[in-house]
C-alpha positions in Angstrom: 0.0 -0.2 0.0 1.2 3.6 -0.8 2.3 5.8 1.6 -0.1 8.4 2.6 0.4 12.0 2.5 -0.8 14.8 4.7 -2.1 17.6 2.5 -3.8 19.2 5.3 -0.4 19.4 7.1 1.3 21.1 4.1 -1.6 23.6 4.1 -1.1 24.2 7.7 2.4 25.0 7.2 1.9 27.4 4.5 -0.8 29.3 7.0 1.8 29.0 9.8 4.2 31.0 7.2 1.4 33.3 6.6 0.6 34.2 10.0 4.3 34.4 10.9 4.7 37.2 8.1 1.5 39.0 9.1 2.6 39.2 12.7 6.4 40.4 11.5 4.7 43.4 9.6 2.4 44.2 12.7 5.5 44.3 14.7 7.2 46.3 12.2 4.1 48.7 12.0 4.1 49.0 15.9 7.7 50.2 16.0 7.0 52.7 13.1 8.8 51.0 10.4 7.2 49.7 7.1 8.4 46.0 5.8 9.0 45.5 2.1 8.3 42.0 0.4 11.9 41.2 0.1 12.4 41.7 3.8 9.6 39.1 4.5 11.1 36.7 2.0 14.8 37.0 3.5 13.6 37.0 7.3 10.7 34.7 7.4 10.4 32.5 4.1 13.9 31.7 3.2 15.0 30.7 7.0 11.7 28.7 7.3 13.8 26.0 5.1 10.4 25.4 2.9 11.0 27.4 -0.1 11.6 25.6 -3.2 14.4 28.0 -4.4 15.0 26.8 -7.8 11.2 27.3 -8.7 10.9 30.7 -6.9 13.9 32.1 -9.2 12.2 30.4 -12.2 8.8 32.0 -11.7 8.9 35.9 -11.7 5.0 36.5 -10.9 3.6 39.8 -10.4 2.4 40.1 -7.6 4.8 37.9 -6.0 4.5 34.4 -5.0 6.9 31.9 -2.9 6.8 28.2 -4.1 7.3 25.7 -1.0 8.7 22.3 -1.1 5.1 20.9 -1.4 2.2 21.6 -3.8 1.4 24.6 -2.0 3.1 28.2 -1.7 2.2 31.8 -0.6 1.0 34.6 -3.0 1.1 38.0 -2.2 -2.1 40.3 -2.3 -1.3 43.8 -2.7 -4.7 45.3 -1.8 -4.5 43.4 1.7 -0.9 43.6 2.0 -0.5 39.9 3.0 0.3 36.4 2.0 -1.9 33.6 1.4 -1.7 30.0 0.5 -2.3 28.8 -3.0 -1.6 25.2 -4.8 1.0 25.3 -7.3 1.2 21.1 -7.7 -0.4 18.4 -8.1 -2.1 16.3 -5.5 -3.2 13.0 -5.7 -6.5 12.4 -4.0 -5.7 8.7 -3.6 -2.7 9.6 -1.4 -4.7 11.6 1.4 -4.1 10.6 5.0 
């Protein structure tokens, strides 16, 4: 029997990164400073070890997207100044945990 994949946990990981980015921006604003997109990538997303760096470099999306090492990623929403998860890869529903 094939190993089950916990896609729900992968989405939760993407949401956790989204929440971390939101908290980082909130803290900076409370300190009277604005945070740029690259700073969030450098301080939150890269250190997480979850970024698919080659795929991120391959895609120059506007608004920006961060591709994770799962079928999910984060896309920037300029109208809300936040990051939300999106699916960029295939999932196999027969492998759901």
